[in-house]
PLY file of the C-alpha trace (Angstrom):
ply
format ascii 1.0
element vertex 226
property float x
property float y
property float z
element edge 225
property int vertex1
property int vertex2
end_header
1.32 22.45 -13.60
-0.57 20.74 -10.93
-2.55 18.40 -13.54
0.37 17.67 -15.30
1.96 16.13 -12.10
-1.08 13.99 -11.03
-1.38 12.66 -14.73
-0.69 9.51 -12.93
-2.11 8.83 -10.08
-5.15 9.93 -12.04
-4.66 7.08 -14.81
-4.17 4.90 -11.57
-7.36 5.58 -10.00
-9.48 5.28 -13.24
-7.49 1.89 -13.74
-8.42 0.37 -10.30
-12.24 1.75 -10.66
-12.58 0.14 -14.11
-10.79 -2.65 -12.54
-13.25 -2.92 -9.76
-16.49 -2.59 -11.56
-15.16 -5.64 -13.99
-14.47 -7.78 -11.09
-18.17 -7.63 -9.95
-18.95 -9.03 -13.22
-19.86 -13.16 -13.63
-17.53 -13.68 -16.10
-14.65 -12.08 -14.19
-15.63 -13.57 -10.89
-15.92 -17.16 -12.63
-12.32 -16.80 -13.51
-11.00 -15.35 -10.21
-12.49 -18.43 -8.74
-11.12 -20.51 -11.26
-7.67 -19.37 -9.84
-8.43 -19.33 -6.51
-9.22 -22.96 -6.81
-6.03 -23.32 -8.62
-3.95 -21.55 -5.91
-5.71 -24.07 -3.34
-3.99 -27.20 -4.63
-0.27 -25.51 -3.66
-1.29 -25.45 -0.18
1.46 -26.66 2.49
1.80 -26.28 5.90
5.22 -24.51 4.93
3.63 -21.94 2.92
0.44 -22.05 5.34
3.18 -20.75 8.05
4.34 -17.88 5.46
0.62 -16.68 4.52
-0.23 -16.66 8.00
2.48 -14.39 9.34
1.99 -12.18 6.41
-1.45 -11.64 7.43
-0.92 -11.20 10.90
1.81 -8.52 9.83
-0.11 -6.37 8.21
-3.50 -6.32 9.66
-4.60 -2.50 10.59
-3.06 -2.37 14.08
0.36 -3.80 12.97
-0.06 -0.85 10.09
-1.06 1.76 12.19
1.66 0.98 14.92
4.51 0.60 12.17
3.22 4.21 10.78
3.51 5.44 14.19
6.83 4.49 15.23
8.32 5.66 12.22
6.96 8.83 12.28
8.19 9.09 16.03
11.66 7.64 14.89
11.94 10.59 12.25
10.81 12.88 14.48
13.30 12.18 17.20
16.09 12.02 14.60
15.48 15.47 13.93
13.13 14.81 10.65
9.81 15.95 11.40
9.19 17.24 8.20
9.90 14.00 6.60
8.14 11.97 9.48
5.23 13.66 7.95
5.57 13.03 4.18
6.07 9.41 5.14
3.34 9.38 7.05
1.05 10.93 4.54
2.62 8.58 1.60
1.23 5.48 3.67
-2.07 6.77 4.92
-3.23 8.24 1.59
-1.96 4.81 -0.01
-3.58 2.71 1.94
-7.02 5.30 2.49
-7.13 5.08 -1.14
-7.64 1.34 -1.43
-10.57 1.77 1.66
-12.27 4.37 -0.52
-12.73 1.96 -3.44
-13.38 -1.07 -1.10
-16.81 0.87 0.09
-17.13 2.13 -3.75
-16.87 -1.36 -5.54
-18.00 -3.45 -2.18
-17.54 -6.59 -3.85
-18.50 -10.00 -1.62
-15.06 -11.94 -0.42
-15.12 -15.63 -1.88
-16.82 -18.64 -0.85
-15.87 -18.86 3.49
-15.38 -23.02 2.82
-12.56 -22.02 0.75
-10.59 -19.59 3.36
-8.02 -20.23 5.75
-9.06 -17.22 7.67
-12.35 -16.23 8.33
-13.43 -13.39 6.07
-17.04 -12.45 5.32
-18.47 -8.91 3.88
-18.66 -7.20 0.33
-15.02 -5.27 1.12
-12.91 -7.76 -1.13
-11.52 -4.88 -3.37
-9.38 -4.06 -3.40
-7.08 -5.94 -0.86
-6.06 -4.02 2.16
-3.32 -6.10 3.23
-1.86 -5.25 -0.05
-2.36 -1.80 -0.44
-0.67 -1.33 3.12
2.27 -3.49 2.34
2.78 -1.55 -1.26
2.40 1.94 0.77
5.09 0.99 3.15
7.43 -0.21 0.82
7.15 2.75 -1.08
7.52 5.46 1.83
10.70 2.85 2.71
11.74 3.51 -1.10
10.98 7.19 -0.94
13.86 7.45 2.73
16.06 5.58 1.11
16.04 7.25 -2.50
19.53 8.76 -2.77
21.39 6.63 -1.17
23.24 2.92 -1.85
20.44 1.08 0.14
17.40 2.22 -2.47
18.13 -0.71 -5.10
17.99 -3.08 -2.21
14.94 -1.61 -0.63
13.33 -1.73 -3.79
13.98 -5.18 -4.58
13.06 -6.70 -1.02
10.06 -4.55 -1.24
8.76 -6.08 -4.61
8.95 -9.23 -3.49
7.42 -8.53 -0.22
4.47 -7.10 -2.12
3.54 -9.98 -4.67
4.19 -12.69 -1.34
1.52 -10.77 0.08
-0.95 -10.48 -3.05
0.10 -14.29 -3.42
-1.15 -14.91 0.08
-4.19 -13.72 0.24
-5.12 -15.42 -2.66
-3.59 -18.54 -0.95
-5.32 -18.09 2.12
-8.86 -18.12 0.29
-9.66 -14.72 1.24
-9.08 -12.00 -2.17
-9.69 -12.99 -5.52
-6.22 -12.30 -7.71
-8.17 -9.06 -8.94
-8.64 -8.16 -5.62
-4.70 -7.98 -5.30
-4.05 -6.17 -8.26
-6.84 -3.84 -7.30
-4.59 -3.34 -4.40
-1.39 -2.43 -6.14
-3.04 -0.04 -8.23
-4.90 1.76 -5.46
-2.14 1.71 -3.47
-0.19 3.42 -6.21
-2.37 5.90 -7.12
-1.84 7.47 -3.17
1.25 7.11 -2.83
2.19 8.32 -6.48
-0.26 11.28 -5.40
1.30 12.53 -2.58
4.95 12.06 -3.67
3.80 14.28 -6.78
2.87 17.03 -4.60
5.58 16.72 -1.98
7.38 19.98 -3.23
4.08 21.56 -2.13
3.59 19.50 0.94
7.33 20.54 1.98
6.94 24.45 1.21
3.58 24.27 3.58
5.43 22.23 6.32
8.34 24.68 6.21
5.39 27.70 7.04
4.67 24.95 10.42
6.27 25.29 13.73
8.31 21.83 13.91
10.99 22.37 16.34
11.81 18.79 16.47
12.43 18.55 12.58
13.76 21.89 11.04
17.28 21.62 11.58
17.77 18.41 9.91
14.85 18.75 7.72
16.96 21.86 5.85
20.36 19.99 6.05
18.64 17.57 3.65
16.73 19.31 1.71
17.19 18.42 -1.99
17.44 15.24 -1.27
14.60 12.92 -3.05
14.09 10.74 0.10
13.94 13.42 2.51
12.04 16.61 1.93
12.02 16.77 -1.78
0 1
1 2
2 3
3 4
4 5
5 6
6 7
7 8
8 9
9 10
10 11
11 12
12 13
13 14
14 15
15 16
16 17
17 18
18 19
19 20
20 21
21 22
22 23
23 24
24 25
25 26
26 27
27 28
28 29
29 30
30 31
31 32
32 33
33 34
34 35
35 36
36 37
37 38
38 39
39 40
40 41
41 42
42 43
43 44
44 45
45 46
46 47
47 48
48 49
49 50
50 51
51 52
52 53
53 54
54 55
55 56
56 57
57 58
58 59
59 60
60 61
61 62
62 63
63 64
64 65
65 66
66 67
67 68
68 69
69 70
70 71
71 72
72 73
73 74
74 75
75 76
76 77
77 78
78 79
79 80
80 81
81 82
82 83
83 84
84 85
85 86
86 87
87 88
88 89
89 90
90 91
91 92
92 93
93 94
94 95
95 96
96 97
97 98
98 99
99 100
100 101
101 102
102 103
103 104
104 105
105 106
106 107
107 108
108 109
109 110
110 111
111 112
112 113
113 114
114 115
115 116
116 117
117 118
118 119
119 120
120 121
121 122
122 123
123 124
124 125
125 126
126 127
127 128
128 129
129 130
130 131
131 132
132 133
133 134
134 135
135 136
136 137
137 138
138 139
139 140
140 141
141 142
142 143
143 144
144 145
145 146
146 147
147 148
148 149
149 150
150 151
151 152
152 153
153 154
154 155
155 156
156 157
157 158
158 159
159 160
160 161
161 162
162 163
163 164
164 165
165 166
166 167
167 168
168 169
169 170
170 171
171 172
172 173
173 174
174 175
175 176
176 177
177 178
178 179
179 180
180 181
181 182
182 183
183 184
184 185
185 186
186 187
187 188
188 189
189 190
190 191
191 192
192 193
193 194
194 195
195 196
196 197
197 198
198 199
199 200
200 201
201 202
202 203
203 204
204 205
205 206
206 207
207 208
208 209
209 210
210 211
211 212
212 213
213 214
214 215
215 216
216 217
217 218
218 219
219 220
220 221
221 222
222 223
223 224
224 225
């Protein structure tokens, strides 16, 4: 049963790894560079402003602060177990991308074409895209079973695509990097969701005085603890 639940996350992990290996090849890099050059022709002051906003809104510090604020808010609402699950969704999804960054160690695009100066061998996958997708999945998890679910998913999808475009637009990532970010984030978040029943049972044995009453009333809702 456990193997069956983790089938999708495992496929996503393999797909991320294969894409990362391919991304290091000269052939894929050549096509990526051509795509980057094409996107550069679309640069305008307005688009640059939007891309910069997405850049700063999802830097690691902002991501960490968002997760903490969300977890604390849920805990104070009497949903500490939900807070733990949501925190795991974001952190595992985000961390999955960080692991692949170290394994693949792909150099970033040439600095001459960057609007935000970033160097190093951490281009694949895009951390901004991975974080954005992980936060969107967490929001969708919370909204599951409510009338807001469709809106959250729709807005979240637009946000992830916008972030992916922004990373290429700013010249700090290749197209395969942002695709890899989506795959890595999906792998990590789907693994937590697939194991949520086991995690929730474990949390039920852990003293969480802020969350137990409300969490028990919500047991059975996909967006809470199941």
